[in-house]
Residue frames relative to the residue before (quaternion, step in Angstrom):
aa qw qx qy qz dx dy dz
M 1.0000 0.0000 0.0000 0.0000 0.00 0.00 0.00
A 0.4070 -0.7151 0.5227 0.2232 3.45 -0.92 0.84
A 0.4627 -0.6326 0.5315 0.3213 3.62 -1.06 0.64
R 0.5729 -0.5877 0.4506 0.3512 3.55 -1.24 0.78
D 0.6699 0.5343 -0.3287 0.3972 3.66 0.87 -0.77
V 0.6636 0.4702 -0.3370 0.4742 3.72 1.19 -0.11
L 0.4339 0.6829 -0.4601 0.3657 3.60 1.35 0.09
T 0.4761 -0.6487 0.5209 0.2850 3.48 -1.26 0.65
K 0.7145 -0.4258 0.3297 0.4467 3.60 -1.31 0.29
N 0.6960 0.4783 -0.2771 0.4582 3.57 0.75 -1.06
Q 0.6708 0.4861 -0.3374 0.4471 3.61 0.86 -0.86
L 0.6463 0.5065 -0.3274 0.4676 3.63 1.05 -0.66
C 0.6024 0.5556 -0.3427 0.4594 3.57 1.02 -0.67
V 0.6749 0.4813 -0.2785 0.4850 3.56 0.90 -1.07
L 0.6692 0.5006 -0.3064 0.4558 3.65 0.89 -0.95
E 0.6480 0.5229 -0.3151 0.4555 3.59 0.88 -0.84
K 0.6782 0.4818 -0.3236 0.4508 3.54 0.93 -0.88
L 0.6227 0.5263 -0.3324 0.4741 3.66 1.06 -0.80
E 0.6967 0.4947 -0.3152 0.4130 3.60 0.92 -0.92
T 0.7008 0.4310 -0.2569 0.5071 3.65 1.16 -0.57
A 0.5225 0.6608 -0.4187 0.3391 3.61 1.20 -0.25
S 0.4699 -0.6824 0.4853 0.2793 3.54 -1.10 0.67
G 0.8009 0.0580 -0.0323 0.5951 3.59 1.24 -0.14
P 0.7331 -0.4326 0.2824 0.4423 3.54 -1.17 -0.18
L 0.1833 -0.8037 0.5580 0.0955 3.64 -0.87 0.63
S 0.3654 -0.6867 0.5710 0.2627 3.61 -1.12 0.67
A 0.7184 -0.4388 0.3391 0.4199 3.47 -1.42 0.41
Y 0.7170 0.4826 -0.2603 0.4304 3.60 0.82 -1.10
T 0.6148 0.5320 -0.3285 0.4807 3.53 1.21 -0.61
L 0.6196 0.5215 -0.3282 0.4862 3.53 1.14 -0.71
L 0.6127 0.5395 -0.3528 0.4572 3.57 0.95 -0.93
D 0.6814 0.5052 -0.2936 0.4408 3.61 0.78 -1.00
Q 0.7048 0.4618 -0.2744 0.4633 3.53 0.95 -0.84
L 0.7531 0.3938 -0.2132 0.4819 3.57 1.15 -0.55
R 0.3315 0.7398 -0.5118 0.2843 3.64 1.21 0.37
E 0.6488 0.5205 -0.3420 0.4373 3.62 0.96 -0.74
R 0.6758 0.4776 -0.2769 0.4884 3.64 1.23 -0.39
G 0.6772 -0.5411 0.2638 0.4232 3.50 1.33 0.24
F 0.4685 0.6693 -0.4360 0.3775 3.56 1.29 0.14
R 0.0866 -0.8419 0.5324 -0.0175 3.57 -0.64 1.10
A 0.7992 0.2067 -0.0868 0.5576 3.60 1.11 -0.71
P 0.6218 -0.5530 0.4109 0.3725 3.58 -1.21 0.76
L 0.6353 0.5734 -0.3548 0.3765 3.59 0.90 -0.77
Q 0.5876 0.5563 -0.3648 0.4606 3.58 1.16 -0.55
V 0.6467 0.4692 -0.2956 0.5237 3.65 0.99 -0.76
Y 0.6887 0.4940 -0.3120 0.4294 3.67 0.61 -0.93
R 0.6348 0.5195 -0.3206 0.4737 3.57 1.00 -0.82
A 0.6731 0.4689 -0.3030 0.4849 3.60 0.80 -0.94
L 0.6199 0.5399 -0.3408 0.4562 3.67 0.92 -0.81
D 0.6414 0.5574 -0.3032 0.4313 3.53 0.79 -1.07
T 0.7018 0.4078 -0.2783 0.5135 3.61 0.74 -1.03
L 0.6592 0.4977 -0.3681 0.4270 3.74 0.74 -0.70
V 0.6331 0.5294 -0.3184 0.4664 3.56 1.02 -0.81
K 0.6639 0.4956 -0.2830 0.4833 3.60 0.86 -0.95
S 0.7243 0.4328 -0.2558 0.4718 3.59 0.95 -0.84
G 0.5231 -0.6853 0.3821 0.3326 3.68 1.29 -0.04
F 0.4626 0.6750 -0.4474 0.3608 3.58 1.30 0.29
V 0.7874 0.1871 -0.0560 0.5847 3.58 1.23 -0.65
H 0.2586 -0.7285 0.6174 0.1460 3.55 -1.23 0.64
R 0.2509 -0.7102 0.6259 0.2021 3.56 -1.13 0.58
L 0.2880 -0.7234 0.6102 0.1462 3.56 -0.89 1.03
E 0.3119 -0.8001 0.4769 0.1876 3.56 -0.22 1.28
S 0.7159 0.4871 -0.3291 0.3768 3.65 0.72 -0.82
I 0.7577 0.3077 -0.1849 0.5450 3.61 1.24 -0.32
N 0.3633 -0.7789 0.4477 0.2468 3.57 1.38 0.22
S 0.5014 0.5972 -0.4363 0.4491 3.56 0.87 1.16
F 0.3932 -0.7071 0.5606 0.1764 3.42 -1.40 0.31
V 0.0435 -0.7531 0.6545 0.0509 3.63 -1.23 0.58
A 0.5131 -0.5847 0.5248 0.3457 3.54 -1.19 0.47
C 0.5553 -0.5897 0.4600 0.3637 3.57 -1.13 0.66
A 0.3851 -0.7187 0.5257 0.2427 3.60 -0.98 0.85
E 0.6885 0.4006 -0.3041 0.5224 3.66 1.10 -0.22
P 0.1405 -0.8500 0.4948 0.1133 3.67 0.29 1.12
H 0.7242 0.4208 -0.2636 0.4786 3.57 1.08 -0.32
D 0.7534 0.3143 -0.1771 0.5498 3.60 1.28 -0.14
H 0.0233 0.8228 -0.5627 0.0770 3.57 0.03 1.36
S 0.5271 0.6913 -0.3769 0.3198 3.50 1.33 0.07
H 0.4771 0.6497 -0.4821 0.3434 3.66 1.19 -0.12
S 0.2963 -0.7669 0.5407 0.1781 3.50 -0.87 0.94
M 0.7514 0.2569 -0.1807 0.5803 3.61 1.10 -0.48
T 0.0051 0.7742 -0.6287 0.0723 3.56 -0.86 1.10
A 0.1860 -0.7497 0.6276 0.0974 3.52 -0.96 0.91
F 0.1310 -0.7641 0.6274 0.0734 3.59 -1.20 0.59
A 0.2410 -0.6841 0.6752 0.1343 3.47 -1.31 0.87
I 0.0216 -0.7965 0.6040 -0.0183 3.61 -0.68 1.08
C 0.3493 -0.7425 0.5499 0.1561 3.44 -0.69 1.32
D 0.3940 -0.7273 0.5272 0.1946 3.63 -0.84 1.02
T 0.6686 0.5071 -0.3001 0.4536 3.56 1.21 -0.58
C 0.8423 0.1644 -0.0793 0.5072 3.62 0.57 -1.03
G 0.5189 -0.6561 0.4126 0.3606 3.66 1.18 -0.11
Q 0.4400 0.6902 -0.5049 0.2739 3.65 1.03 -0.14
V 0.1664 -0.7675 0.6154 0.0674 3.47 -1.18 0.80
T 0.1379 -0.7782 0.6105 0.0508 3.55 -0.88 1.08
E 0.2498 -0.7764 0.5658 0.1214 3.61 -0.70 1.00
M 0.0230 -0.7943 0.6067 -0.0193 3.62 -0.83 0.97
S 0.0928 0.7626 -0.6386 0.0454 3.57 -1.01 0.75
D 0.0242 0.7670 -0.6397 0.0447 3.56 -1.08 0.75
H 0.4214 -0.7457 0.4607 0.2325 3.51 -0.67 1.19
D 0.6018 0.5480 -0.3529 0.4615 3.65 1.13 -0.53
V 0.6536 0.4701 -0.3213 0.4986 3.65 0.96 -0.82
D 0.6303 0.5502 -0.3367 0.4321 3.57 0.99 -0.88
H 0.6645 0.4791 -0.3083 0.4836 3.60 0.96 -0.94
R 0.6695 0.4920 -0.3331 0.4458 3.65 0.75 -0.80
L 0.6183 0.5239 -0.3413 0.4761 3.60 0.91 -0.72
N 0.6678 0.5072 -0.2916 0.4602 3.58 0.90 -1.01
E 0.6170 0.5376 -0.3233 0.4753 3.54 1.01 -0.81
W 0.6977 0.4949 -0.2831 0.4338 3.52 0.80 -1.09
V 0.6962 0.4402 -0.2928 0.4856 3.62 0.86 -0.91
N 0.6491 0.5107 -0.3337 0.4544 3.63 0.94 -0.62
S 0.6288 0.5314 -0.3542 0.4436 3.62 1.04 -0.49
T 0.6158 0.5298 -0.3364 0.4764 3.61 1.31 -0.20
G 0.4641 -0.6528 0.4595 0.3839 3.51 1.26 -0.45
F 0.5161 0.6543 -0.4093 0.3714 3.53 1.24 0.18
A 0.2919 -0.7634 0.5540 0.1582 3.57 -0.93 0.97
A 0.1303 -0.8240 0.5477 0.0643 3.58 -0.04 1.24
K 0.2855 -0.7477 0.5706 0.1839 3.60 -0.97 0.81
K 0.7894 -0.1104 0.0616 0.6008 3.62 1.05 -0.56
A 0.2450 -0.7216 0.6236 0.1741 3.61 -1.33 0.35
V 0.0491 -0.7758 0.6281 0.0344 3.46 -1.06 0.81
I 0.0300 0.7977 -0.6010 0.0398 3.58 -0.59 1.06
E 0.0314 0.7933 -0.6030 0.0783 3.53 -0.65 1.25
F 0.1804 -0.7494 0.6294 0.0987 3.55 -0.87 0.91
R 0.1540 -0.7779 0.6065 0.0569 3.57 -0.81 0.95
G 0.3191 0.7376 -0.5435 0.2424 3.59 -0.89 0.91
V 0.5762 -0.5359 0.4760 0.3927 3.51 -1.21 -0.88
C 0.4393 -0.7150 0.4894 0.2372 3.52 -0.82 1.06
A 0.6949 -0.4903 0.3399 0.4015 3.51 -1.32 0.32
K 0.6303 0.5518 -0.3125 0.4479 3.58 1.08 -0.85
C 0.6839 0.4713 -0.2610 0.4920 3.61 0.92 -0.96
R 0.6250 0.5279 -0.3220 0.4765 3.55 1.00 -0.70
A 0.6721 0.4874 -0.3049 0.4666 3.62 0.92 -0.81
E 0.6612 0.5115 -0.3203 0.4457 3.51 1.01 -0.89
A 0.6842 0.4986 -0.2975 0.4413 3.59 1.11 -0.72
A 0.5908 0.5986 -0.3582 0.4053 3.58 1.27 -0.40
């Protein structure tokens, strides 16, 4: 995991925007929100996101092509993270469990498959939206 103090200005801007966001943001939404900070091209955002994802500071939500800051700011070592994404309000809850991670790795390794990464995303309705709909 990279230390926050070695991040570039652009990487810090993107990370701070994601940390203060109320939900996941796409790269183009980030670009629009960071124009006042000197961002002009999508490539600036994508390069920053690439480094932040590789460093564990940010997660990419595959099913909605968006990004969120890691909810575990002091533990970027988890290799398997699951996300619960509310289809109503867009809230994202990050979940990681080392026991589940270990069991999934055992399972996939027993097949001889060489996994590069695992993405688990649950789509549905969060407790708050379910309560409001009741």
